[in-house]
DSSP file (Angstrom, degrees, kcal/mol; ACC not computed):
  #  RESIDUE AA STRUCTURE BP1 BP2  ACC     N-H-->O    O-->H-N    N-H-->O    O-->H-N    TCO  KAPPA ALPHA  PHI   PSI    X-CA   Y-CA   Z-CA
    1    1 A M              0   0    0      0, 0.0   145,-3.0     0, 0.0     2,-0.4   0.000 360.0 360.0 360.0 137.5 -131.3   34.2  160.4
    2    2 A K  E     -AB  32 145A   0     30,-2.6    30,-3.2   143,-0.2     2,-0.4  -0.984 360.0-169.1-134.9 142.3 -130.2   37.7  160.3
    3    3 A V  E     -AB  31 144A   0    141,-2.9   141,-2.6    -2,-0.4     2,-0.6  -0.982  13.8-157.3-128.8 145.9 -131.8   41.0  159.5
    4    4 A V  E     -AB  30 143A   0     26,-2.0    26,-2.6    -2,-0.4     2,-0.4  -0.988  24.4-169.1-111.7 116.7 -130.6   44.5  158.9
    5    5 A L  E     -AB  29 142A   0    137,-3.2   137,-2.8    -2,-0.6     2,-0.4  -0.898   6.3-169.5-113.6 141.1 -133.5   46.9  159.5
    6    6 A Q  E     -AB  28 141A   0     22,-2.4    22,-2.3    -2,-0.4     2,-0.5  -0.988  23.7-130.1-129.7 129.8 -133.5   50.5  158.7
    7    7 A R  E     -AB  27 140A   0    133,-1.7   130,-3.4    -2,-0.4   133,-0.5  -0.678  42.2-170.5 -74.3 126.8 -136.0   53.2  159.7
    8    8 A V  E     -AB  26 136A   0     18,-2.5    18,-2.1    -2,-0.5   128,-0.2  -0.890  42.8-155.0-127.2 151.0 -136.7   54.9  156.4
    9    9 A R  E    S-     0   0A   0    126,-2.7     2,-0.3     1,-0.4    -1,-0.1   0.786  94.1 -15.5 -81.7 -35.6 -138.5   57.9  155.1
   10   10 A S  E     - B   0 135A   0    125,-0.7   125,-2.6    -3,-0.1    -1,-0.4  -0.970  65.4-177.6-161.0 159.6 -138.9   56.0  151.8
   11   11 A S  E     +CB  23 134A   0     12,-1.8    12,-2.7    -2,-0.3     2,-0.3  -0.976   3.7 179.1-159.4 147.9 -137.4   53.0  150.1
   12   12 A S  E     -CB  22 133A   0    121,-2.5   121,-2.8    -2,-0.3     2,-0.4  -0.981  15.7-148.1-149.5 161.7 -137.7   51.3  146.8
   13   13 A V  E     -CB  21 132A   0      8,-2.6     8,-2.3    -2,-0.3     2,-0.6  -1.000   7.2-152.9-133.3 132.8 -136.4   48.3  144.8
   14   14 A L  E     -CB  20 131A   0    117,-2.7   117,-2.0    -2,-0.4     2,-0.5  -0.934  19.2-152.5-104.0 119.3 -136.0   48.1  141.1
   15   15 A I  E >>  -CB  19 130A   0      4,-3.6     3,-2.4    -2,-0.6     4,-2.0  -0.825  68.7 -20.1-103.1 124.4 -136.2   44.5  140.0
   16   16 A D  T 34 S-     0   0    0    113,-3.4    -1,-0.2    -2,-0.5   114,-0.1   0.837 115.9 -69.9  48.3  39.1 -134.5   43.3  136.8
   17   17 A K  T 34 S+     0   0    0    112,-0.3    -1,-0.3    -3,-0.3     3,-0.1   0.640 131.0  63.8  60.4  18.2 -134.3   47.0  135.6
   18   18 A S  T <4 S+     0   0    0     -3,-2.4     2,-0.5     1,-0.3    -2,-0.2   0.662  81.7  59.9-136.2 -46.0 -138.0   47.1  135.0
   19   19 A E  E  <  -C   15   0A   0     -4,-2.0    -4,-3.6     2,-0.0     2,-0.5  -0.818  58.3-163.3-102.4 126.7 -140.4   46.7  138.0
   20   20 A R  E     -C   14   0A   0     -2,-0.5     2,-0.4    -6,-0.2    -6,-0.2  -0.906   7.3-177.0-110.0 132.7 -140.3   49.1  140.9
   21   21 A R  E     +C   13   0A   0     -8,-2.3    -8,-2.6    -2,-0.5     2,-0.3  -0.981  16.3 172.7-122.6 139.8 -141.8   48.5  144.3
   22   22 A S  E     -C   12   0A   0     -2,-0.4     2,-0.3   -10,-0.2   -10,-0.2  -0.960  21.3-161.0-148.2 161.4 -141.7   51.2  147.0
   23   23 A I  E     -C   11   0A   0    -12,-2.7   -12,-1.8    -2,-0.3     3,-0.1  -0.919  13.3-142.4-133.8 161.8 -142.8   52.3  150.4
   24   24 A G  S    S-     0   0    0      1,-0.4    -1,-0.1    -2,-0.3    48,-0.1   0.279  74.1  -4.5 -91.7-133.8 -143.0   55.6  152.2
   25   25 A E  S    S+     0   0    0    -15,-0.1    47,-1.5     1,-0.1    -1,-0.4  -0.338 102.0  73.5 -63.0 138.5 -142.2   55.8  155.9
   26   26 A G  E    S-Ad   8  72A   0    -18,-2.1   -18,-2.5    45,-0.3     2,-0.4  -0.931  80.7 -40.4 162.1-134.4 -141.5   52.5  157.5
   27   27 A M  E     -Ad   7  73A   0     45,-2.7    47,-2.1    -2,-0.3     2,-0.5  -0.994  29.4-152.8-139.4 128.6 -138.8   49.9  157.6
   28   28 A T  E     -Ad   6  74A   0    -22,-2.3   -22,-2.4    -2,-0.4     2,-0.5  -0.891  21.1-162.7 -97.1 131.5 -136.5   48.4  155.0
   29   29 A V  E     -Ad   5  75A   0     45,-3.3    47,-3.1    -2,-0.5     2,-0.6  -0.965  12.2-162.9-122.8 119.3 -135.5   44.9  156.0
   30   30 A L  E     -Ad   4  76A   0    -26,-2.6   -26,-2.0    -2,-0.5     2,-0.5  -0.910  20.4-158.1 -97.8 123.6 -132.5   43.0  154.5
   31   31 A L  E     -Ad   3  77A   0     45,-3.0    47,-3.8    -2,-0.6     2,-0.4  -0.909  13.6-173.2-116.4 122.9 -132.9   39.3  155.3
   32   32 A G  E     -A    2   0A   0    -30,-3.2   -30,-2.6    -2,-0.5     2,-0.4  -0.954   9.7-161.1-114.1 132.8 -130.2   36.7  155.4
   33   33 A I        -     0   0    0     -2,-0.4    64,-2.6   -32,-0.2     2,-0.2  -0.921   2.6-162.7-119.5 135.7 -131.1   33.0  155.8
   34   34 A T  B >   -F   96   0B   0     -2,-0.4     3,-1.6    62,-0.3    62,-0.2  -0.686  36.8-101.3-110.4 168.3 -128.8   30.2  156.9
   35   35 A E  T 3  S+     0   0    0     60,-0.7    61,-0.1     1,-0.3    60,-0.0   0.791 117.2  51.8 -61.9 -31.9 -129.3   26.4  156.5
   36   36 A G  T 3  S+     0   0    0      2,-0.0    -1,-0.3    61,-0.0    -3,-0.0   0.393  82.6 121.2 -87.9   4.9 -130.4   25.8  160.1
   37   37 A D    <   +     0   0    0     -3,-1.6     2,-0.2     3,-0.1    -4,-0.0  -0.299  36.6 174.0 -72.8 154.5 -133.1   28.5  160.2
   38   38 A S     >  -     0   0    0     67,-0.0     4,-1.8     1,-0.0     3,-0.4  -0.831  50.4 -83.4-147.1 179.7 -136.8   27.7  160.9
   39   39 A Q  H  > S+     0   0    0     -2,-0.2     4,-2.9     1,-0.2     5,-0.2   0.824 124.1  62.4 -60.9 -32.0 -140.2   29.1  161.5
   40   40 A E  H  > S+     0   0    0      2,-0.2     4,-2.0     1,-0.2    -1,-0.2   0.897 103.8  47.8 -60.7 -40.3 -139.2   29.6  165.1
   41   41 A D  H  > S+     0   0    0     -3,-0.4     4,-2.5     2,-0.2     5,-0.2   0.905 111.5  50.6 -66.3 -42.0 -136.5   32.0  163.9
   42   42 A I  H  X S+     0   0    0     -4,-1.8     4,-2.9     1,-0.2     5,-0.3   0.947 110.1  49.4 -59.8 -49.5 -139.0   33.8  161.7
   43   43 A D  H  X S+     0   0    0     -4,-2.9     4,-2.2     1,-0.2    -1,-0.2   0.896 111.9  48.6 -58.8 -42.3 -141.5   34.2  164.6
   44   44 A W  H  X S+     0   0    0     -4,-2.0     4,-2.2    -5,-0.2    -1,-0.2   0.938 114.4  44.7 -64.5 -48.1 -138.8   35.6  166.9
   45   45 A L  H  X S+     0   0    0     -4,-2.5     4,-3.0     2,-0.2     5,-0.2   0.922 113.2  49.7 -64.5 -44.5 -137.5   38.1  164.4
   46   46 A V  H  X S+     0   0    0     -4,-2.9     4,-2.5    -5,-0.2     5,-0.2   0.931 110.9  50.0 -61.2 -45.5 -140.9   39.3  163.3
   47   47 A R  H  X S+     0   0    0     -4,-2.2     4,-0.9    -5,-0.3    -1,-0.2   0.919 114.2  45.1 -59.0 -44.3 -142.0   39.8  166.9
   48   48 A K  H  X S+     0   0    0     -4,-2.2     4,-1.4    -5,-0.2     3,-0.3   0.921 113.8  49.9 -64.9 -44.2 -138.9   41.8  167.7
   49   49 A M  H  < S+     0   0    0     -4,-3.0    17,-0.4     1,-0.2     3,-0.3   0.905 110.8  46.3 -65.0 -43.7 -139.1   43.8  164.5
   50   50 A I  H  < S+     0   0    0     -4,-2.5    17,-0.9     1,-0.2    -1,-0.2   0.700 120.1  40.3 -76.5 -16.0 -142.8   44.9  164.8
   51   51 A N  H  < S+     0   0    0     -4,-0.9    -1,-0.2    -3,-0.3    -2,-0.2   0.545  81.6 117.6-107.4  -8.8 -142.3   45.8  168.5
   52   52 A I     <  -     0   0    0     -4,-1.4     2,-1.2    -3,-0.3    14,-0.4  -0.384  64.1-132.3 -64.5 134.8 -138.9   47.5  168.4
   53   53 A R        +     0   0    0      1,-0.2    12,-0.2    12,-0.1    -1,-0.1  -0.709  58.9 128.6 -96.0  91.2 -139.3   51.2  169.5
   54   54 A I        +     0   0    0     -2,-1.2     2,-0.4    10,-0.9    -1,-0.2   0.244  46.6  92.1-124.8   8.8 -137.3   53.2  166.9
   55   55 A Y  E    S-G   64   0C   0      9,-2.3     9,-2.4    -3,-0.2     8,-1.6  -0.853  79.9-105.9-109.8 145.1 -140.0   55.7  165.9
   56   56 A L  E     -G   62   0C   0     -2,-0.4     6,-0.2     6,-0.3     2,-0.1  -0.367  26.8-149.1 -73.4 141.0 -140.3   59.1  167.6
   57   57 A D    >   -     0   0    0      4,-2.3     3,-1.7    -2,-0.1    -1,-0.1  -0.219  46.3 -75.6 -90.4-169.1 -143.1   59.9  170.0
   58   58 A D  T 3  S+     0   0    0      1,-0.3    -2,-0.1     2,-0.1    -1,-0.0   0.684 132.7  47.2 -66.6 -18.6 -144.7   63.4  170.5
   59   59 A V  T 3  S-     0   0    0      2,-0.2    -1,-0.3     0, 0.0    -3,-0.0   0.238 122.3 -99.9-107.7  13.3 -141.7   64.6  172.5
   60   60 A G  S <  S+     0   0    0     -3,-1.7     2,-0.4     1,-0.3    -2,-0.1   0.691  78.5 132.4  83.4  19.4 -139.0   63.3  170.1
   61   61 A V        -     0   0    0     -6,-0.1    -4,-2.3     1,-0.0     2,-1.6  -0.853  67.3-114.0-104.3 139.3 -138.0   60.2  172.0
   62   62 A M  E    S+G   56   0C   0     -2,-0.4    -6,-0.3    -6,-0.2    -9,-0.1  -0.549  73.3 125.6 -71.1  93.6 -137.7   56.8  170.2
   63   63 A N  E     +     0   0C   0     -8,-1.6     2,-0.3    -2,-1.6    -1,-0.2   0.253  43.6  83.4-138.2   7.9 -140.6   55.3  172.0
   64   64 A R  E     -G   55   0C   0     -9,-2.4    -9,-2.3    -3,-0.2   -10,-0.9  -0.887  60.7-141.2-120.3 150.6 -143.0   54.0  169.3
   65   65 A S    >>  -     0   0    0     -2,-0.3     4,-1.6   -12,-0.2     3,-0.5  -0.522  34.8-103.4 -97.2 171.1 -143.1   50.8  167.2
   66   66 A I  H 3>>S+     0   0    0    -14,-0.4     4,-1.4   -17,-0.4     5,-1.2   0.779 121.4  63.9 -65.3 -26.0 -144.0   50.5  163.5
   67   67 A L  H 345S+     0   0    0    -17,-0.9    -1,-0.2     1,-0.2   -16,-0.1   0.882 105.3  44.9 -63.6 -37.0 -147.3   49.2  164.7
   68   68 A E  H <45S+     0   0    0     -3,-0.5    -2,-0.2     1,-0.2    -1,-0.2   0.823 116.3  44.0 -76.4 -32.6 -148.1   52.5  166.3
   69   69 A T  H  <5S-     0   0    0     -4,-1.6    -1,-0.2   -14,-0.0    -2,-0.2   0.626  99.9-135.4 -87.7 -13.0 -146.9   54.6  163.4
   70   70 A R  T  <5 +     0   0    0     -4,-1.4    -3,-0.2    -5,-0.2    50,-0.1   0.873  46.8 160.9  60.0  40.0 -148.6   52.4  160.8
   71   71 A G      < -     0   0    0     -5,-1.2    49,-0.4     1,-0.1   -45,-0.3  -0.016  33.7-113.4 -76.6-171.8 -145.6   52.4  158.5
   72   72 A S  E     -d   26   0A   0    -47,-1.5   -45,-2.7    47,-0.1     2,-0.4  -0.782  16.9-129.9-122.4 165.9 -144.8   49.9  155.8
   73   73 A F  E     -de  27 121A   0     47,-2.3    49,-3.2    -2,-0.3     2,-0.4  -0.925   9.8-167.5-117.1 143.3 -142.1   47.3  155.2
   74   74 A L  E     -de  28 122A   0    -47,-2.1   -45,-3.3    -2,-0.4     2,-0.5  -0.974  17.8-165.9-123.9 116.0 -139.9   46.6  152.3
   75   75 A V  E     -de  29 123A   0     47,-2.3    49,-2.4    -2,-0.4     2,-0.4  -0.899   6.9-175.6-111.6 126.8 -138.2   43.2  152.6
   76   76 A I  E     -d   30   0A   0    -47,-3.1   -45,-3.0    -2,-0.5     2,-0.3  -0.981  24.1-131.0-123.3 125.4 -135.2   42.2  150.5
   77   77 A S  E     +d   31   0A   0     -2,-0.4     2,-0.3   -47,-0.2   -45,-0.2  -0.600  30.4 178.2 -72.3 131.7 -133.6   38.8  150.6
   78   78 A Q    >   -     0   0    0    -47,-3.8     3,-1.6    -2,-0.3     4,-0.2  -0.771  19.2-178.1-144.2  94.7 -129.8   39.2  150.9
   79   79 A F  G >  S+     0   0    0     -2,-0.3     3,-1.4     1,-0.3    -1,-0.1   0.719  77.6  75.1 -64.6 -21.3 -127.6   36.1  151.1
   80   80 A T  G >  S+     0   0    0      1,-0.3     3,-1.7     2,-0.1    -1,-0.3   0.604  72.2  83.9 -70.9  -9.6 -124.5   38.2  151.5
   81   81 A L  G <  S+     0   0    0     -3,-1.6    -1,-0.3     1,-0.3    -2,-0.1   0.772  90.7  50.5 -63.0 -23.5 -125.4   39.1  155.2
   82   82 A H  G <  S+     0   0    0     -3,-1.4    13,-0.5    -4,-0.2    -1,-0.3   0.104  81.5 141.7-101.3  22.5 -123.8   35.8  156.2
   83   83 A A    <   -     0   0    0     -3,-1.7     2,-0.5    10,-0.1    10,-0.2  -0.368  43.4-143.2 -64.4 140.0 -120.6   36.4  154.4
   84   84 A S  B     +H   92   0D   0      8,-2.8     8,-2.4     1,-0.1     3,-0.1  -0.922  22.0 175.0-104.3 129.1 -117.4   35.3  156.1
   85   85 A T        +     0   0    0     -2,-0.5    -1,-0.1     6,-0.2    -2,-0.0   0.059  45.3 112.4-119.0  23.4 -114.4   37.5  155.6
   86   86 A K  S    S+     0   0    0      1,-0.1     2,-0.4     6,-0.1    -1,-0.1   0.885  77.1  38.8 -65.1 -41.0 -112.0   35.7  158.0
   87   87 A K  S    S-     0   0    0      3,-0.2     3,-0.2    -3,-0.1    -1,-0.1  -0.917 112.5 -24.7-118.9 137.7 -109.6   34.4  155.3
   88   88 A G  S    S-     0   0    0     -2,-0.4     0, 0.0     1,-0.2     0, 0.0  -0.058  84.2 -72.8  65.8-164.6 -108.4   36.2  152.2
   89   89 A N  S    S+     0   0    0      2,-0.1    -1,-0.2     1,-0.0    -3,-0.0   0.431 104.7  84.9-112.0  -3.9 -110.1   39.0  150.3
   90   90 A R  S    S-     0   0    0     -3,-0.2    -3,-0.2    -5,-0.0    -6,-0.1  -0.897  80.2-125.9-102.2 119.9 -113.0   37.0  148.7
   91   91 A P        -     0   0    0      0, 0.0     2,-0.4     0, 0.0    -6,-0.2  -0.299  17.4-137.5 -62.4 145.8 -116.0   36.6  151.0
   92   92 A S  B     -H   84   0D   0     -8,-2.4    -8,-2.8     1,-0.1     3,-0.2  -0.886  14.4-169.8-103.6 136.8 -117.3   33.1  151.5
   93   93 A Y    >   +     0   0    0     -2,-0.4     3,-1.3   -10,-0.2   -10,-0.1   0.015  47.6 122.8-111.9  26.2 -121.0   32.5  151.5
   94   94 A I  T 3  S+     0   0    0      1,-0.3    -1,-0.2   -10,-0.1   -11,-0.1   0.772  71.0  56.8 -62.2 -27.5 -120.9   29.0  152.8
   95   95 A R  T 3  S+     0   0    0    -13,-0.5   -60,-0.7    -3,-0.2    -1,-0.3   0.699  86.1  97.2 -77.6 -18.8 -123.2   29.9  155.8
   96   96 A S  B <  S-F   34   0B   0     -3,-1.3   -62,-0.3   -62,-0.2     2,-0.1  -0.500  82.4-113.7 -72.7 137.9 -125.9   31.2  153.5
   97   97 A A        -     0   0    0    -64,-2.6   -64,-0.1    -2,-0.2    -1,-0.1  -0.358  31.2-103.8 -70.6 149.8 -128.7   28.6  152.8
   98   98 A A    >>  -     0   0    0      1,-0.1     4,-3.0    -2,-0.1     3,-1.9  -0.338  35.9-105.9 -65.5 153.9 -129.1   27.3  149.3
   99   99 A P  H 3> S+     0   0    0      0, 0.0     4,-2.3     0, 0.0    -1,-0.1   0.822 119.3  63.9 -53.5 -33.7 -132.1   28.7  147.3
  100  100 A S  H 34 S+     0   0    0      1,-0.2    -3,-0.0     2,-0.2    -2,-0.0   0.772 116.5  29.8 -63.7 -23.9 -134.1   25.5  147.8
  101  101 A I  H <> S+     0   0    0     -3,-1.9     4,-1.3     2,-0.1    -1,-0.2   0.825 122.6  47.2 -96.8 -46.3 -134.0   26.2  151.6
  102  102 A S  H  X S+     0   0    0     -4,-3.0     4,-2.6     1,-0.2     5,-0.2   0.837 103.2  59.6 -73.5 -33.8 -133.9   30.0  151.7
  103  103 A K  H  X S+     0   0    0     -4,-2.3     4,-2.3    -5,-0.3     5,-0.2   0.947 107.8  44.5 -64.1 -47.8 -136.7   30.8  149.1
  104  104 A P  H  > S+     0   0    0      0, 0.0     4,-2.2     0, 0.0    -1,-0.2   0.880 115.2  49.6 -62.3 -35.1 -139.5   29.0  151.1
  105  105 A L  H  X S+     0   0    0     -4,-1.3     4,-2.4     2,-0.2    -2,-0.2   0.872 108.9  52.3 -70.1 -36.0 -138.2   30.6  154.3
  106  106 A Y  H  X S+     0   0    0     -4,-2.6     4,-2.2     2,-0.2    -1,-0.2   0.935 111.2  46.7 -61.5 -47.3 -138.2   34.0  152.7
  107  107 A E  H  X S+     0   0    0     -4,-2.3     4,-2.2     1,-0.2    -2,-0.2   0.898 112.4  50.1 -62.5 -41.0 -141.8   33.5  151.6
  108  108 A A  H  X S+     0   0    0     -4,-2.2     4,-2.6     2,-0.2    -1,-0.2   0.880 108.4  53.6 -64.6 -38.0 -142.7   32.3  155.1
  109  109 A F  H  X S+     0   0    0     -4,-2.4     4,-2.6     2,-0.2    -2,-0.2   0.936 109.3  48.1 -60.5 -47.0 -141.1   35.3  156.6
  110  110 A L  H  X S+     0   0    0     -4,-2.2     4,-2.4     1,-0.2    -2,-0.2   0.918 113.4  46.8 -60.9 -45.3 -143.1   37.6  154.4
  111  111 A Q  H  X S+     0   0    0     -4,-2.2     4,-2.3     2,-0.2    -1,-0.2   0.906 113.5  48.3 -64.4 -42.2 -146.4   35.8  155.2
  112  112 A T  H  X S+     0   0    0     -4,-2.6     4,-2.7     2,-0.2     5,-0.2   0.913 112.4  48.9 -65.2 -43.1 -145.6   35.8  158.9
  113  113 A L  H  X S+     0   0    0     -4,-2.6     4,-2.2    -5,-0.2     5,-0.4   0.920 112.4  47.7 -62.7 -45.2 -144.7   39.5  158.9
  114  114 A E  H  X S+     0   0    0     -4,-2.4     4,-2.1    -5,-0.2    -2,-0.2   0.916 115.9  44.1 -63.0 -44.2 -147.8   40.5  157.0
  115  115 A K  H  < S+     0   0    0     -4,-2.3    -2,-0.2    -5,-0.2    -1,-0.2   0.916 116.7  44.9 -68.5 -44.3 -150.1   38.5  159.3
  116  116 A A  H  < S+     0   0    0     -4,-2.7    -2,-0.2    -5,-0.2    -1,-0.2   0.841 123.8  33.0 -71.0 -33.9 -148.5   39.6  162.6
  117  117 A S  H  < S-     0   0    0     -4,-2.2    -2,-0.2    -5,-0.2    -3,-0.2   0.819  82.5-147.0 -94.4 -33.3 -148.3   43.3  161.7
  118  118 A G     <  +     0   0    0     -4,-2.1     2,-0.2    -5,-0.4    -4,-0.1   0.647  60.8 122.6  70.5  13.9 -151.4   43.9  159.6
  119  119 A L  S    S-     0   0    0     -6,-0.4    -1,-0.3    -5,-0.2     2,-0.2  -0.570  75.2 -80.3-104.2 167.4 -149.2   46.4  157.7
  120  120 A E        -     0   0    0    -49,-0.4   -47,-2.3    -2,-0.2     2,-0.5  -0.482  44.1-166.4 -65.1 132.0 -148.3   46.8  154.0
  121  121 A V  E     -e   73   0A   0     -2,-0.2     2,-0.2   -49,-0.2   -47,-0.2  -0.953   5.7-175.8-126.3 110.8 -145.4   44.5  153.1
  122  122 A Q  E     -e   74   0A   0    -49,-3.2   -47,-2.3    -2,-0.5     2,-0.3  -0.663  12.9-163.5 -95.6 159.5 -143.6   45.1  149.8
  123  123 A K  E     -e   75   0A   0     -2,-0.2   -47,-0.2   -49,-0.2  -110,-0.1  -0.969  19.7-124.4-144.7 157.6 -140.8   42.7  148.7
  124  124 A G        -     0   0    0    -49,-2.4     2,-0.6    -2,-0.3   -49,-0.1  -0.138  45.3 -94.6 -79.4-170.7 -138.0   42.3  146.4
  125  125 A E    >   -     0   0    0    -48,-0.1     3,-2.3    -2,-0.1  -109,-0.1  -0.958  39.6-114.4-115.1 118.5 -137.8   39.3  144.1
  126  126 A F  T 3  S+     0   0    0     -2,-0.6     3,-0.1     1,-0.3   -48,-0.0  -0.256  96.7   0.6 -54.4 125.7 -135.9   36.3  145.4
  127  127 A G  T 3  S+     0   0    0      1,-0.2    -1,-0.3   -50,-0.1     2,-0.1   0.401 102.3 127.1  79.0  -1.9 -132.7   35.7  143.2
  128  128 A A  S <  S-     0   0    0     -3,-2.3     2,-0.6     1,-0.1    -1,-0.2  -0.400  71.6-100.7 -84.5 162.9 -133.4   38.7  140.9
  129  129 A D        -     0   0    0     -2,-0.1  -113,-3.4    -3,-0.1     2,-0.4  -0.754  54.1-177.1 -78.6 122.2 -131.0   41.5  140.1
  130  130 A M  E     -B   15   0A   0     -2,-0.6     2,-0.5  -115,-0.2  -115,-0.2  -0.947  30.0-155.9-131.5 145.9 -132.2   44.4  142.3
  131  131 A L  E     -B   14   0A   0   -117,-2.0  -117,-2.7    -2,-0.4     2,-0.5  -0.984  21.9-161.0-117.0 116.9 -131.3   48.0  142.8
  132  132 A V  E     -B   13   0A   0     -2,-0.5     2,-0.5  -119,-0.2  -119,-0.2  -0.865   7.1-165.9-106.9 129.2 -132.3   49.2  146.3
  133  133 A E  E     -B   12   0A   0   -121,-2.8  -121,-2.5    -2,-0.5     2,-0.4  -0.961  10.5-176.7-112.7 128.6 -132.7   52.8  147.2
  134  134 A I  E     -B   11   0A   0     -2,-0.5     2,-1.0  -123,-0.2  -123,-0.2  -0.986  21.8-162.7-130.5 123.6 -133.0   53.6  150.9
  135  135 A Q  E     -B   10   0A   0   -125,-2.6  -126,-2.7    -2,-0.4  -125,-0.7  -0.807  27.4-152.0-101.4  89.1 -133.6   57.0  152.5
  136  136 A N  E     -B    8   0A   0     -2,-1.0     2,-0.6  -128,-0.2  -128,-0.3  -0.447   3.7-143.9 -69.0 126.4 -132.4   56.0  156.0
  137  137 A D  E >  S-     0   0A   0   -130,-3.4     3,-0.6    -2,-0.2  -130,-0.2  -0.828  75.0  -7.2 -97.2 115.9 -134.2   58.2  158.6
  138  138 A G  E 3  S-     0   0A   0     -2,-0.6    -1,-0.1     1,-0.3     2,-0.1  -0.517 108.8 -90.5 132.0 -68.0 -132.0   59.1  161.6
  139  139 A P  E 3  S+     0   0A   0      0, 0.0     2,-0.5     0, 0.0    -1,-0.3   0.499  74.5 171.0 -75.6 137.6 -130.0   57.3  160.4
  140  140 A I  E <   +B    7   0A   0     -3,-0.6  -133,-1.7  -133,-0.5     2,-0.4  -0.975   2.8 162.7-117.4 116.8 -131.3   54.3  162.4
  141  141 A T  E     -B    6   0A   0     -2,-0.5     2,-0.4  -135,-0.2  -135,-0.2  -0.992   9.6-178.8-136.2 126.0 -129.9   50.9  161.4
  142  142 A I  E     -B    5   0A   0   -137,-2.8  -137,-3.2    -2,-0.4     2,-0.5  -0.982  14.7-150.5-130.3 137.0 -130.2   47.8  163.7
  143  143 A I  E     -B    4   0A   0     -2,-0.4     2,-0.4  -139,-0.2  -139,-0.2  -0.916  14.5-175.2-107.3 130.0 -128.9   44.3  163.1
  144  144 A M  E     -B    3   0A   0   -141,-2.6  -141,-2.9    -2,-0.5     2,-0.4  -0.982   1.5-175.2-124.5 138.5 -130.8   41.4  164.6
  145  145 A D  E >   -B    2   0A   0     -2,-0.4     3,-2.2  -143,-0.2     4,-0.3  -0.999  29.3-138.2-134.2 132.6 -129.6   37.8  164.5
  146  146 A T  G >  S+     0   0    0   -145,-3.0     3,-1.1    -2,-0.4     4,-0.3   0.677 101.6  74.7 -66.1 -13.8 -131.5   34.8  165.8
  147  147 A E  G >  S+     0   0    0   -146,-0.3     3,-0.9     1,-0.2    -1,-0.3   0.807  89.2  61.6 -61.7 -27.8 -128.1   33.5  167.2
  148  148 A D  G <  S+     0   0    0     -3,-2.2    -1,-0.2     1,-0.2    -2,-0.2   0.642  89.0  68.2 -75.3 -14.9 -128.7   36.2  169.9
  149  149 A K  G <         0   0    0     -3,-1.1    -1,-0.2    -4,-0.3    -2,-0.2   0.658 360.0 360.0 -79.3 -14.0 -131.9   34.6  171.1
  150  150 A K    <         0   0    0     -3,-0.9    -1,-0.2    -4,-0.3    -2,-0.1   0.457 360.0 360.0 -81.0 360.0 -130.1   31.6  172.5
């Protein structure tokens, strides 16, 4: 399981050209799921995400977590995070989990994040056509992969 998280001033997603969901200050999370991912991976990532210190304290040092700033989350499922570009010019998505595996894990990720953080969690729509707007603050962008916990 892999996430790209971005500290944002604001972020929104337009789903199927009709429904918009948005947050103000907080974190936009792009989530990629592979076939071997589990609740253990979700728990590890959520714990890291809610405690990572990427928000400024009173003296301008990145020393606060999203829990301290009371920001919001916008979580978007993104199977392309596990693209392989080793051969040729067309990315391979063979490492990305099939929807029958990834959709339940995406929903579990959202529930775990909401419960662990107690913060607002907005989401994209799994498998939908989405347009994501991100006002990256900093810019701060961090990639976390559960492969790194081993």
